[in-house]
C-alpha positions in Angstrom: 147.8 -72.5 10.6 150.3 -71.2 13.2 152.6 -73.6 14.6 152.0 -74.9 18.2 153.5 -77.0 20.8 150.0 -78.0 22.6 149.8 -81.3 24.3 147.2 -84.0 24.0 145.6 -86.0 26.6 143.6 -89.4 26.6 140.8 -88.7 29.2 137.8 -90.6 27.9 139.5 -92.5 25.2 138.7 -96.1 24.9 141.7 -97.5 23.1 145.5 -96.9 23.0 146.7 -94.5 20.1 149.7 -93.5 18.4 150.1 -89.9 17.1 152.3 -88.3 14.6 152.9 -84.4 14.6 154.2 -82.7 11.6 155.8 -79.2 10.9 155.0 -76.6 8.3 157.2 -78.3 5.9 155.2 -81.6 6.4 157.9 -83.3 8.2 157.1 -85.6 10.9 158.8 -84.2 14.1 157.7 -86.5 16.7 155.5 -89.7 17.3 154.2 -90.8 20.5 152.2 -93.9 21.9 149.3 -92.8 24.3 147.5 -94.9 27.0 143.8 -94.5 27.7 143.2 -92.4 31.0 140.6 -93.8 33.4 141.0 -91.4 36.1 142.3 -87.8 36.7 144.8 -86.5 36.7 145.6 -87.6 33.2 149.1 -87.3 31.8 149.8 -84.9 28.9 151.6 -86.0 25.6 153.7 -83.3 24.3 155.7 -83.7 21.1 158.6 -81.5 22.3 158.6 -79.6 19.0 156.4 -76.9 17.5 153.9 -78.6 15.0 151.0 -77.7 12.6 148.9 -80.7 12.6 148.8 -84.1 14.1 147.3 -87.5 13.4 146.0 -90.2 15.8 145.8 -93.6 14.8 145.2 -97.2 16.6 148.4 -97.7 18.6 151.3 -99.3 16.5 149.7 -98.3 13.1 152.5 -95.8 12.3 155.3 -98.2 13.2 153.5 -101.1 11.4 153.4 -99.0 8.3 157.2 -98.0 8.5 156.4 -94.2 9.3 159.3 -92.5 10.9 160.3 -89.3 12.3 161.5 -87.1 9.3 159.3 -88.5 6.9 157.2 -86.2 4.8 153.4 -86.0 5.0 151.4 -85.4 1.9 147.8 -84.6 2.0 145.7 -84.9 -1.2 142.2 -83.7 -1.9 139.9 -86.5 -2.9 
């Protein structure tokens, strides 16, 4: 997929999330914590870098597992 710099928002999301963004080389280029939005206007969460994919998890799950910017993402087919 082509890289994007698109932002995420939390409208209608019930729980806080963390998100990791990675580039075409599989390197994590940004990580953000996002707060649920109950009323508009909802803030946009932008990584500030181009990315090809992102993963949303429960807030804190990335840091709890030692994930850091610069780490390599490896996807395996099961």
